[in-house]
N, C-alpha and C positions, 0 to 999 in steps of 0.2 A: 319439730323442736321449737321451743320458745326462747327468746332472748332473755338472759338472766335478769336484765333490767326490767322486765315486765312482771317480775315477782314483787310482792309487796316489800317495802322497806321494813326494817325491824320494827315490829310493833311492841316487841318485848325483847330485851337483850337475851333472855333465856332461849328464844327460838333460834336466833342467829348463833348463839354459843353452842347449842346442842347440835345444830346442823354442821357447823364447822368442826366441832370436836368429833362427831361421828365419822365424818369423811376422813379426818386425820387418823383416827383409830382404825378404820377399815383399811386405809392404805398401809399403815404400819403392820397390821395383821397379815395382809396379803404378802408384803415383802418378807416378813419374818417367818411365816408359817406355811407358805404354799410354794408351788412351782408354777404359778400362773404365768401364762404367756399373753392372755387377753383379759382385760377388765372393762366392764361396761358400767357407767355411772349414769343414772337418770334422775332428774329432779323435775317434778311437775306439781301444779296446783290443780286440785280436783275436789269439788263438793265441799269447799271450806277447809280443806286439809292440804298440807304440804307433804308430798310423798317422795321419798328418796330411796332408790334401790341401787345396790352394788352387786354385780354378778361377776364372778371370775371362774376360770377354767383350771384352777390349780388344785392339784391333789395335796392335801395336808402333808407336810414333811414329818410330822410326828406320828408315832404309832398309836393305835388304840381305836376303839369304836367311834364312828363318826358322831353319834349323838353327844358323847362326852366332849368331843372337840368343839362342837358347834354351840353348846348351851352352857358350858361351865367355865370357859376361859375367863381370866380376869378382865380382858378387854370387852368381851360380850357382856359380862355382868355389869361393868361400869357403864357401857352404852345403854343397856336395858334400864338401869337405875335413872340415868339422866333423862331418857326418853319418857319413861312413865311418870317421872316427877312433874312434867308439864302436860300430862294428859295424853301422851302418845303411846304408840304400840310398836314394838320391835319384833320382827319375825326372822327366823333363821331356817334355811333349808340346805341340806347337803345331799345331792343326788349324783351318784357316780363321781365324775370329775367336775361337777358344777356346784359352786357354793353361792348361795344368794342370801343377802342380808337386806331386809326391807324396814323402813321406818316410815310411820305415818304420824304426823303431828297436826294438832289443830292450828289453823291459820291465825286464829285469835287466841291469845293466851290470857286467861282470866287472872287478874291480879287478886292475890289473897286479901280477904277482908281483915281489917285490923280488929 
């Protein structure tokens, strides 16, 4: 594990905002929609990207097929939009009682040209 201070400081406010907003939304979704007893959060820098993974062991409390729960909720839609807006990728997997949300963001955010 790395000390969080070894990660680059905000090179763009978007990167910090997306990371913070995604973590907050993940925590909210876990508390509202699952019976999770364990949550694992990992943040690392690799190959010019910031990777963020949240895994929990909670079974969704709502009824319905897992794919609908993991890909179309308002929280996931909002997270995906924010992540892709800055060139990132969001992945979601639901396997049995294990739910994994991953985010991969470019470490350097390119500023839009005027």
